[in-house]
C-alpha positions in Angstrom: 62.4 86.8 117.9 65.9 86.8 116.2 65.5 87.9 112.4 68.3 86.7 109.9 68.8 87.1 106.3 69.4 83.7 105.5 67.5 80.2 106.1 69.6 77.4 107.8 68.5 73.9 107.7 70.1 71.1 110.0 70.6 67.4 108.8 71.4 66.2 112.4 73.6 63.2 112.9 71.4 60.9 114.6 72.4 57.5 113.3 69.9 55.2 111.7 67.2 57.8 112.5 66.1 61.2 111.5 65.7 64.9 112.7 65.8 68.3 110.6 65.8 71.6 112.2 64.8 74.7 110.1 66.0 78.3 111.4 63.8 80.3 109.0 64.4 84.5 108.8 61.7 85.2 110.7 63.1 83.6 113.9 60.5 80.3 113.9 62.1 77.2 114.3 60.5 74.3 113.0 61.7 70.7 113.4 61.0 67.8 111.4 61.1 64.4 113.0 63.2 63.0 116.3 65.4 60.4 116.9 67.1 60.2 120.5 69.0 56.9 119.9 66.7 55.0 122.2 65.5 52.8 119.4 68.2 52.2 117.3 71.6 53.5 118.9 72.5 50.0 119.6 72.8 49.1 115.9 75.2 52.3 116.1 77.5 50.6 118.6 78.8 47.6 116.4 80.6 50.3 114.6 82.7 51.9 117.1 85.8 50.9 116.0 85.4 51.3 112.3 87.0 53.7 109.9 84.9 54.2 107.1 84.5 56.7 104.0 88.2 57.8 104.8 86.9 59.3 107.9 86.6 58.8 112.0 83.4 59.4 112.5 81.8 57.0 115.2 79.0 56.6 117.4 80.5 59.0 120.0 79.3 61.6 117.2 75.8 61.0 117.3 73.7 64.3 118.7 70.9 64.1 121.0 68.4 66.6 118.8 66.7 67.7 122.0 69.4 68.7 123.6 71.0 70.1 120.5 68.1 72.3 119.8 67.9 73.4 123.7 71.5 74.5 123.7 70.8 76.6 120.5 67.5 77.9 120.9 66.0 77.3 124.0 62.8 74.9 124.8 60.2 76.7 122.5 59.7 75.5 118.9 57.4 77.1 116.8 56.4 73.9 114.9 57.3 69.9 115.4 56.6 68.1 111.7 56.5 64.0 112.1 56.6 63.0 108.6 55.3 60.0 109.3 54.6 57.3 112.2 57.3 55.2 112.0 59.6 54.6 115.0 62.9 56.1 113.7 61.4 59.2 113.1 59.6 59.2 116.6 62.1 57.8 119.1 62.5 60.4 121.8 59.0 62.3 121.1 57.8 61.5 124.8 60.4 63.9 125.6 58.4 66.5 123.9 54.8 65.7 124.5 54.8 64.3 127.7 58.3 65.6 129.3 58.0 69.1 128.1 61.9 69.2 127.0 60.7 71.0 124.0 57.3 72.8 123.6 56.0 73.2 119.8 53.2 75.5 119.5 52.3 73.9 116.5 52.5 69.9 115.9 52.0 68.7 112.2 50.5 65.3 111.8 49.2 62.8 109.2 45.6 62.5 109.4 46.1 58.6 109.8 44.4 56.0 111.4 47.5 54.0 112.8 46.6 52.2 116.0 48.9 50.1 118.4 46.9 47.9 121.0 48.1 46.8 124.3 49.2 43.4 122.8 51.3 45.4 119.8 55.2 44.3 120.3 57.4 47.2 120.7 61.3 46.6 119.9 62.1 48.4 123.3 60.0 50.2 126.2 61.2 53.6 124.8 59.5 52.9 121.5 56.3 51.6 123.9 56.3 54.9 126.0 57.1 57.2 122.5 53.8 55.7 120.9 51.7 56.1 124.0 52.5 59.8 124.8 51.8 60.3 120.9 48.7 58.2 120.7 47.3 60.0 124.0 48.3 63.5 122.2 46.4 62.9 119.0 43.5 61.2 120.8 43.1 64.8 122.9 43.4 66.5 119.5 46.6 68.9 121.1 47.2 70.4 124.4 46.4 74.3 125.5 49.9 75.4 124.1 50.3 72.8 121.1 48.0 73.0 118.3 47.3 69.8 116.3 46.9 69.9 112.8 47.0 67.5 109.9 47.7 69.6 106.6 48.2 67.8 103.1 49.8 68.5 99.9 49.6 72.0 98.9 48.0 73.3 102.0 48.7 76.6 102.8 48.8 78.7 106.0 50.0 81.9 106.7 53.1 80.9 109.0 54.7 78.2 106.6 53.9 80.2 103.7 56.0 83.1 105.5 58.5 80.6 106.0 58.3 79.6 102.8 57.5 75.8 103.3 55.6 74.2 100.8 53.8 71.0 101.6 54.1 68.8 98.0 53.0 65.5 99.6 51.1 63.5 100.4 47.5 63.7 99.2 44.7 62.0 101.0 44.5 59.4 98.9 48.1 57.9 99.6 47.6 58.3 103.2 44.5 56.1 102.8 46.5 53.4 101.0 48.7 53.5 104.0 46.4 53.1 106.3 45.2 49.9 104.5 48.5 48.4 104.6 50.1 49.9 107.8 53.2 51.0 105.9 53.6 54.7 105.7 56.9 55.4 103.7 54.9 56.8 100.8 52.6 59.1 103.2 55.5 60.9 104.3 55.5 64.6 104.2 57.3 65.9 101.4 58.3 69.5 102.2 60.4 72.1 100.1 61.9 75.4 101.8 63.1 78.0 99.9 64.8 81.0 100.3 65.6 83.7 97.5 66.2 81.5 94.3 67.5 78.3 96.4 65.7 75.5 97.7 66.0 72.2 99.6 63.2 69.4 99.3 62.8 66.9 102.2 60.8 64.0 101.5 60.8 61.5 104.5 60.7 58.2 103.5 59.0 58.7 100.2 59.4 56.1 97.9 58.0 55.1 94.2 54.5 55.4 94.4 54.9 58.6 96.3 57.5 60.2 94.0 55.0 59.4 90.7 52.3 60.9 92.5 53.9 64.2 92.9 55.1 64.0 89.4 51.9 62.6 87.8 50.2 65.5 89.8 52.8 68.0 87.6 54.7 69.1 90.6 58.3 70.5 89.4 60.5 69.0 92.1 63.5 71.0 91.4 65.7 71.9 94.3 69.3 72.8 94.7 69.6 70.4 97.6 67.8 67.0 98.4 67.8 65.2 101.7 68.0 61.8 100.2 64.6 59.7 100.6 64.6 56.8 103.3 67.7 57.6 104.6 69.6 57.1 101.0 68.2 53.5 100.5 67.5 52.3 97.1 64.1 52.0 98.1 63.8 55.9 98.3 65.6 56.7 94.7 63.9 57.7 91.6 65.3 58.1 88.5 61.9 60.2 87.5 62.3 62.0 90.4 65.9 62.9 90.1 65.0 64.4 86.5 63.2 66.8 87.8 64.9 67.7 91.2 68.4 68.2 89.3 70.2 68.5 93.0 73.5 69.9 93.2 73.9 68.3 96.3 72.6 65.5 98.2 72.8 64.3 102.2 71.7 61.2 103.3 70.9 60.9 107.3 72.0 57.5 107.5 73.8 55.1 109.6 75.6 52.2 108.2 73.1 50.9 105.1 73.7 47.3 103.6 75.4 47.3 100.6 72.2 45.6 98.8 70.4 48.3 100.3 72.7 51.2 99.5 71.2 53.6 97.3 74.2 56.7 97.1 75.9 55.5 94.3 72.8 56.1 92.2 72.8 59.9 93.6 76.3 60.1 92.4 75.2 59.6 88.9 73.8 63.0 89.4 76.1 65.1 91.1 79.2 64.8 93.0 78.0 66.4 95.7 77.0 63.4 97.6 77.4 63.2 101.6 76.1 61.4 104.5 75.9 62.3 108.0 77.7 58.8 109.4 80.5 60.2 107.2 80.7 64.2 107.9 78.3 64.3 110.7 76.0 66.8 111.2 75.5 69.2 108.3 74.1 72.7 107.9 72.8 73.9 104.6 72.7 78.0 104.2 70.4 79.5 101.7 71.4 83.2 101.5 69.4 86.3 99.7 71.8 86.5 97.4 71.1 82.9 96.2 74.5 81.6 97.4 74.0 78.3 99.2 76.6 76.8 101.5 76.8 73.5 103.2 78.8 73.0 106.4 80.0 70.5 108.8 79.2 70.5 112.5 82.6 72.5 113.0 81.9 74.8 110.5 84.1 74.1 107.6 82.7 74.7 104.6 82.1 71.6 102.6 80.4 72.9 99.4 79.4 76.3 97.9 76.9 77.0 95.1 76.8 80.3 93.5 73.5 82.2 92.3 71.4 79.0 92.9 68.4 79.1 90.7 
């Protein structure tokens, strides 16, 4: 493995879904969620001719996350983390669990009870194949090459501690609540990645109850960069959480959010550095030993620089 003196966190432009890739100084690569467009790309096609946010980033700018990772790191991953079992966070997972296009050594998965019977109506055949591959992997307890684990809030382990990944949520109670309702947003993995004095918070699709659970447990959510929960929708925004996070930069992994659901104006009350992958495409956050934080677009152009972040 190569080693670096910084941590890079890439927020990939996958349209209406989510995919985040972490390059740790150890050389270990982590992938959080996958969305290869099979489930939701038709949603983006309606926007092919749009000019939005004053720029021209159209559906053609969407990346296939599996190919993106292969091109940069090869097919071996240290860990894959499924934030929660919703289709827009696992579109294309069959390519990992069944087809072997990416080969994670470890797979983090919530200890949930969601099941889909043969009569369940999937949106697409691809979504059905994703679920079947995922369910088979879980029922087998992993494979000879991929270890299946179910860490929850404040769990620790050598390699994610070495890579400065903290698990802030969910608790077992939130997973139980999600099982009862068959709604898993508030049971999303919430992770904070640190490097030196800087950090980035990656909260999946957590909403009010999930934010309140962390704050009520006394967790200081402070982070320099926030990946906006639930793709920047209002449902993922929490005024109480923002008072604890106090981010200098907010990034939404988003497609076209209807105005009535758009939470980005709320984030702009806290910082002027609010970006959407729909607007700027794939972005990279680099956290340096010095405490400096830089945000780059896909071309490598610098968007923001924070000095001596703490």
